[in-house]
C-alpha positions as CSV (number, residue, x, y, z in Angstrom):
1,X,37.5,-7.7,20.3
2,X,33.7,-8.2,20.4
3,X,34.2,-11.7,21.9
4,X,32.9,-12.9,25.3
5,X,35.9,-13.2,27.7
6,X,34.9,-16.6,28.7
7,X,35.4,-17.9,25.2
8,X,38.6,-16.7,24.4
9,X,41.4,-19.3,24.3
10,X,38.9,-22.3,24.2
11,X,39.3,-23.0,20.8
12,X,40.8,-26.4,21.4
13,X,39.4,-28.8,24.0
14,X,39.5,-32.6,24.3
15,X,35.9,-33.0,22.6
16,X,37.3,-31.2,19.5
17,X,40.5,-33.1,19.4
18,X,38.5,-36.3,19.0
19,X,36.7,-35.2,16.0
20,X,37.7,-36.5,12.8
21,X,38.3,-34.4,9.7
22,X,34.9,-34.6,8.2
23,X,33.5,-33.5,11.4
24,X,35.7,-30.3,11.6
25,X,34.7,-29.5,7.9
26,X,31.1,-29.8,8.4
27,X,31.5,-27.2,11.3
28,X,33.5,-25.1,9.1
29,X,30.9,-25.1,6.2
30,X,28.2,-24.3,8.9
31,X,30.0,-21.7,10.2
32,X,30.7,-20.0,6.6
33,X,26.9,-20.5,6.1
34,X,26.2,-18.5,9.3
35,X,28.7,-15.8,8.6
36,X,27.4,-15.5,4.8
37,X,23.8,-14.8,6.2
38,X,25.3,-12.4,8.9
39,X,27.2,-10.4,6.2
40,X,24.1,-10.3,3.9
41,X,21.8,-8.9,6.8
42,X,24.6,-6.1,7.9
43,X,25.1,-5.3,3.8
44,X,20.9,-5.2,3.7
45,X,20.9,-2.8,6.8
46,X,23.6,-0.6,5.3
47,X,22.1,-0.1,2.0
48,X,20.1,2.9,2.7
49,X,19.1,3.5,-0.9
50,X,17.4,0.0,-1.2
51,X,15.6,0.8,2.4
52,X,14.5,4.1,0.9
53,X,13.1,2.3,-2.3
54,X,11.1,-0.2,-0.1
55,X,9.6,2.5,1.9
56,X,8.7,4.3,-1.3
57,X,7.1,1.1,-2.7
58,X,5.3,0.7,0.6
59,X,3.9,4.0,0.6
60,X,2.6,3.7,-2.9
61,X,0.8,0.4,-2.3
62,X,-0.6,2.1,0.8
63,X,-1.8,5.2,-1.2
64,X,-3.3,3.0,-4.1
65,X,-5.2,1.2,-1.7
66,X,-6.6,4.1,0.0
67,X,-7.5,5.6,-3.6
68,X,-9.3,2.3,-4.7
69,X,-11.1,2.5,-1.3
70,X,-12.2,5.9,-1.6
71,X,-13.1,5.2,-5.4
72,X,-15.2,2.3,-4.5
73,X,-16.9,4.3,-1.6
74,X,-17.7,7.2,-4.2
75,X,-19.1,4.7,-6.8
76,X,-21.3,3.4,-4.1
77,X,-22.5,6.5,-2.9
78,X,-23.2,8.3,-6.2
79,X,-25.4,6.2,-8.0
80,X,-27.8,6.1,-5.0
81,X,-27.4,9.9,-4.5
82,X,-28.1,10.6,-8.3
83,X,-30.8,8.2,-8.8
84,X,-32.3,9.4,-5.5
85,X,-32.4,12.9,-6.5
86,X,-33.8,12.2,-10.0
87,X,-36.6,10.3,-8.3
88,X,-37.3,13.2,-6.0
89,X,-37.4,15.6,-8.8
90,X,-39.7,13.3,-10.6
91,X,-42.2,12.8,-8.0
92,X,-42.3,16.5,-7.2
93,X,-43.0,17.2,-10.9
94,X,-45.7,14.6,-10.6
95,X,-47.3,16.0,-7.6
96,X,-47.1,19.5,-8.8
97,X,-46.2,20.0,-12.4
98,X,-47.0,23.8,-12.4
99,X,-43.5,25.0,-11.2
100,X,-41.7,22.6,-13.6
101,X,-43.7,23.9,-16.5
102,X,-43.2,27.4,-15.6
103,X,-39.3,26.8,-15.0
104,X,-39.2,25.0,-18.6
105,X,-41.3,28.1,-20.3
106,X,-38.9,30.6,-18.7
107,X,-35.9,28.3,-19.9
108,X,-37.4,28.3,-23.6
109,X,-38.2,32.1,-23.3
110,X,-34.6,32.8,-22.3
111,X,-32.9,30.4,-25.1
112,X,-35.2,32.2,-27.7
113,X,-34.2,35.7,-26.2
114,X,-30.6,34.8,-26.6
115,X,-31.1,33.6,-30.2
116,X,-32.7,36.8,-31.2
117,X,-29.5,38.8,-30.5
């Protein structure tokens, strides 16, 4: 079952009859090693829980990498935007200080009005 029909019944030939016991033992050990690897591979494929865990770990790593990438991009963008905005406000205030002074006075008046209540 599952064997190639051309190989069935060909277990003993002239070459294998001329081999010594040590050569046969080496062949048996090699075959056992191959079978062990095959059994391990089949067991790994059949272990659905382990496959799911591996998939979850892969997804976690991908999500972590994306998170780090986005945080890095946000950090790169924020300081420039904030300092650029502050620089723009400072420049505008130096060019035309009157609106800033009026805004400041209104704010102080608002605070004093709230304090009196």
